[in-house]
N, C-alpha and C positions, 0 to 999 in steps of 0.2 A: 393501608399505607399509601400516603401520597408521594409525589415525586421527590419532594424535599426530604422526607423521612427515608425514602428508598436510597437516595444518593448519600445521605448521612450514614446509613447502614453500610453501603458499599465502601465508603471512605474509611470505615473502621477496619478494613481487611487489607492484608499485605498487597501492595501494588508494585510488582517488579518493574512495570513500565516506568514508574516514577523514580524508583531507586536504582534500577539496573544492578541490583545485587546479584552476586554469583550464587545461583541456586545449587545446593548440594543434595545428594541423595534423590535425584530426580525420579519421579514415579507418577503413573497415572492412577494409582490406587484411590486417592482421595476424590479425583474427578469421577472415577467409575462409581464410587459410593454415592456421590451426589446425583449423578445421572440416574442410577438405579432407584434412588429414593423418589425421583420425579417420574419414574416409569420408563426410563430410557427413551426419551422423546427423539433422540438423534437417529433412531432406527425406524421412525415413522415415514420416512421419505428417502429417496436416493440422494447422494451427496457427490458434488464435485469439489475436491479438496485441493487447495492451492498453497504451495510453499515456494520459497526462493528468497534470495537476498534482496533483489529489486524487482519491481514490476508486478508484484502480487495484486496490489489494489487495482491497477489498470486492467490486468487480465480478468480479475473478478468482475469488474463492471462490464467488460466486453462480453464475457461469458453470459452474464445476466441478460444483456440486451439480445444476444442470439437466442437464448432460451425463451425470452418473452416474445420475440418475433415469431417463434415457433408455436406460440399459443399456450405456453405453460405458465403456471403461477410459480413465482420464484422468490425464495427467501435468500437474502444475501447478508453474510456476516463478515465484517472487515474490522481491522484495528491497526493503529489506534485511531481515534476520531480526529477529524480536522477542526470542527467548530463545536458541535454539540454531541454529547455522548449518544444521543438517539441515532446519530448517523451511522453507528456501527451495525445496527440491526434494521434491515429494510425488507419490506414485502412489495414486490413489483416496483422496486426503485423508490418507494416511499418510506421514509424512516418511521420507526415505531413511535407512537404517540407517548406523551408523558404518562397518561393514565395506564396504558398497556405496559409500558416499561416498569412503572411502579408496581403493577399487579404481578408481573413476572418476577421481579426482584423480591417482592413481598412473599411470594410462594416459597422462595428459597430460604428467606429469613425464618419462615415458620417451621421448615423442616430441619434447619441446621442443628438445633439442640437435640432433636429426635434422632437424627442420623449420627450424631456424635462426632462430627467433623467440623473443622473451621476452614472453609474454602478461601482461596485467594480472590482478590478483586477480579482478575481475568477469568477465573473459574466460575464465579458468580455470573458474570456477563455472558460467558459461553453457554452456561446452563440456561440462562434466561432466553437467549437466542434460540437454542434448540427447542425449548418448551413452547415459545411463542410460534415458531414455525409449525410445530405439530398442532397447536391450537387453531391456527388459521388454515391449516391443511394445505400447505404448499405442495406443489407437484415435485419440486426439486430444491435443494439448498446448495448455494455456492458459498463455501466456507474458506476463509483465508486463515492460514496458520499465524499465530502470534509471533513466536520465535522458534527457530530450528524446525522441529517436526515430530520426531518419535515421541517425546515426552510433553508435547504441547497439549493443552487441555482439549483442543478441538479434535485430538486424535482418538477420542472415544468413539467417534463416528467411523463407520466402515464405508469408505468412498468407493463408488462405482468407477470413478475416474480420478486418478491422482495426478497433479500437475506440479512440475518443478520448473520455475522460470529460469533461474540461473544460480550460479555459485559465485559470491563476491566477498570482498573483504569488509565484514561488519560483524561486531560482537565476537571478535577473535583476536588473539594476540599475534597472529600472523607467523607463528613459529612452526617449524617442521612441515609436515604434510598437511597443512591446515585445510587445503581445498578438499582433500580426500576425507578428512575428519568431518567437515561440514556436510559433505555429500552423504556420508554414512548416516548422519542424523536425519537429514531431510528425506532420504528414501524410506525412513521408518513410517511414513504415512501411507505407503503402498501396501494394500491388503491383497490377500490371495484372490485370484480371479478377476482383479480389476484391470483397467487399461492405464498404463503409465505414460504420460505425455511429458517429454523432456525437452526443455528449451535450451539447456546448457549444452554447449558444443565441444567442450574440452575432451579430446580423445583419451586422455589419461584417466578419465573418470568413467569411461564406458563399462568397464568391468563391474564397477559398483552399481551402475544403473541396470546391468544385466543380472544382478544377483538377487533381485526381488522375486516375489511369488506372483507377480503380475501375469495375467494371461497373455497380454501383449504389451510391448514397449515401443513407443513411437518416438523417434529421435529427430530433432530439428536438423536440417541439412541432409537427412536421409529420407525420412518418411513424409516430412512436411517442411515448408520453408517459405520465405519471401522471394518470389521470382523477380519482382521489380518494385522499387520504392522511389517515387518521385515527389518533389516538393509541389504542393498545390495550395491555392488560396485558403488559408485557415486550417491547414493540416497536410495530409499526404495522400497521394493516389497510389495504391498498391495492388499487385497481383499476388494472390496467395495460393500456394500449392498444398494439397493434403493428399492422403492416400487415394482419395476418390477422384482427384483431378484438380484443375486450376480455376479459380474465380478471378476474373480480370476486372480492372477499373473499380476497385473498392475504395471509396473515400473514407479515410479515417480522420475525423476532425480534431486531431491532437498534434501537437508540435513535437518533433524529434524523430529521427530514423528508428530509434529504439522502440517507438510505439508501433512501427510496422512489424517488428519481430514479436511484440506482445500480441498483435492481432493474429499472427500466424499461429501462435500457441493457443490462443482462445478458440479460434476456429477448429483447430485439430481436437481440442478438448471436447467441444460440443459435438463434432462428428463422431468422436469415440463414444460419447454418451448415447447418442441415437443409433450408433452402428450403421450409419448411412450418410450419404451426401446431402447437404442442405441446398435448397434452390438458390441459384445465384442472386436473384432479386431480393430474396429474404436476407441473404448475407449483406448485401449492399445497404438495404434499409436498416438493418440492425446496427451496423457499424456507424452509419450516418447519425444515429441517435445517441452514440456514446458520449458521455461527459465524465471527465475525471478532474474534479476540483483540486487545485493546489499542485497540479503537475504541469508545469510550464503553461500556466493559465494566465491569459491577459485579462486584467480586471479594470484597467483604466487606460484612457488615451489622452495625449497632450498634457503631461508626458505619458508615455507608455509605461505601465506598471505590470510587471510579470511576477507571479508567484510560482516558485518551484521548490518542492520539499526535498531537495537534494541534501541528504544527511550523512552520506558516506562517500568514499572516494569514487566508486563507480557512478553513483548518482551525480556527483559534482562534475565528473568528466562528461557525462551525457548532457548535462545542463550547458556546459561550455561549448560542446559541439553544436548543440541545437541553436544556441545564440549566434555562433559564427556562421552556420549554414543557412539559417532562415531569417535573419534580421540584418538589415542595413542600417547602421547607426549614423544619423546625420548630426547628432549631438554627442553627449558624453554618457558613459555608463556609470550609474551610481548604484552601489551595492548596499543593501541592508542585510546584515548577517548576524545570526545568533546560533549557537550550537550547544550540544550537550557533551558531557565528559565521555571519554572513551575514544575520542577522535583527536588526532594531532591537528591543532589549529593551523599551523603552517602548511602541512600537507593538504588539508582540505581547501584552504585559500588558494594554494598553488594549483590544485586540480580544477578549481572554479575559474582559473585565469584571472584572479582578482587583480593582478598587476596591471591589467589593461583598463581597470576602472579609473575614472577621474576622482572618485571619492568613495570611501567606505564608512558606513555608520554601523558600529558594533553595538549590539544590545544584549541584555541578559534575559533569556527566556524564563517564563514562570515555571520552573521545575527545580527540584532539589539537585538534579544532575547538571544544572546549567553551568557552562563555562562563563566566568565573569566577563562582562563587556570589556573591562580594562585589559584583561589578559588577551582577549581576542584582538583588541586594537593594537596591543604591543606586538602580536604576531604579524599583523598587517604592516606595522612600521618596519619590522625586520625584513619584510619583502619589498620595502620601498614604496608602500602604498600610503597615500594620504588618508588618514583615518581619525575618527574621534569616537568616543564611547558615550553612550547614554544608558539610562537605567532600564528602560522598559521597551517592549515592542511598540507600544503606542507612540512614545516619544521618538523612536527611530523612524517610524513611518512618517510622522509629521515633519521631522527634520529633513528627511530625504525629499519629500514633496516640496518643502520650502526652498531647497537648494536647486531643484530640477527646473530646467526650462522646458517649453513644449516639445523640443526636439530630442530631449534626453530620454534614456531608458532606465527605469528603476527596477532592479532585480532584487526581490526579497526572498531569501533562501537560507539554508543551513540546518533547518529542523522543522518538523511539523509544529513544534511548540512556538515557532516564530510565524510560520506561514498561516496557521489557523487563526490566531488572534489578528494578524494583519488583514486577513480576508474579511473577518468580521468588521474591523474598523473601516476598511475601504468600501465595503458594501453598504454600511450605514451612511457613509459620506455621500456616496452616489445616490442613495435613496432620498437623502435630505435635499439634494440639489433640484 
């Protein structure tokens, strides 16, 4: 099976990422059957398992660099992908090749009729990642949950360290005790005897965090935290405290104070994994190497173009704070925004501070869940924002660049389905110059 046949096979299976359909009768039975047919590769190495509403991808990349700096071979599984599907599955920060991905998916296609199950798109990719990590013999796997936790396909792994970044308003109707309900689902990744590292600081949820069978539970603000976070050129300078002590003057080359908190979570997770303190210089070197594409990433100058995959209210608020705290605008702010259904366009635009923009270009992401650009532009109009709608992400990027002067800042945001294609377009343009 070549990569084209593998991707055709993959696309023939239910993709809840694309449809956001409400899954009923949630169970891990099918994923367990698939993993068992493959020889349960997820048990061939220890796992650090990461869930949460926001920050999972950033924490996964930070954890990966800390483990690599410690001399380990690391498999990393994240979702969804930003540009290429290969980006989801990496070995020592290098994405899986087309040939290796095709082989991994082909092995699953071969056993599907024998196993008597029809796995989902995400289950196939998860199984492919687990199998490949076993084949290349990683020392440890860093695995990001797709959605929720307890019934996520990744939860067939028994993690040595379970991480919860935060609890936010996404994929929920916001009714009743929704924060507690989400927390209950997310703590489902915590397995007996593991260490549970909790970045969420809501005191009302602590009884839920204490209810797991973890051997130890580390809470941000109690057992670990950010002692200091200061703006630095190209990122932030932070002091990070863990149960073993404090590491000072750590440069995190990412924009936004929220990334300092992600760094604290990542360092705590890796110290929990090793059950010891990491050397200060190793920590500094590891964080200095972190790259998180599509998370307040500057990809162009004159005008400045920033990509930020803020797709929910908390992400949009963090984006707005980062822009206000870390950038001085000599020109105008031009927004390129597209989003998926399940979010209120007016709420998201308000959270982004879109009313401060000089102009907004609304686009329709390439997804069955896309909010039509015209509907998004109408929401902008309702907030008094000058806006126009275009059909595609490509057209929106070109329109914004045509409008922008060298002093302007173009912020492209609202969804990974906008930021990913925009990044591909902009990188191609830069490479062609």
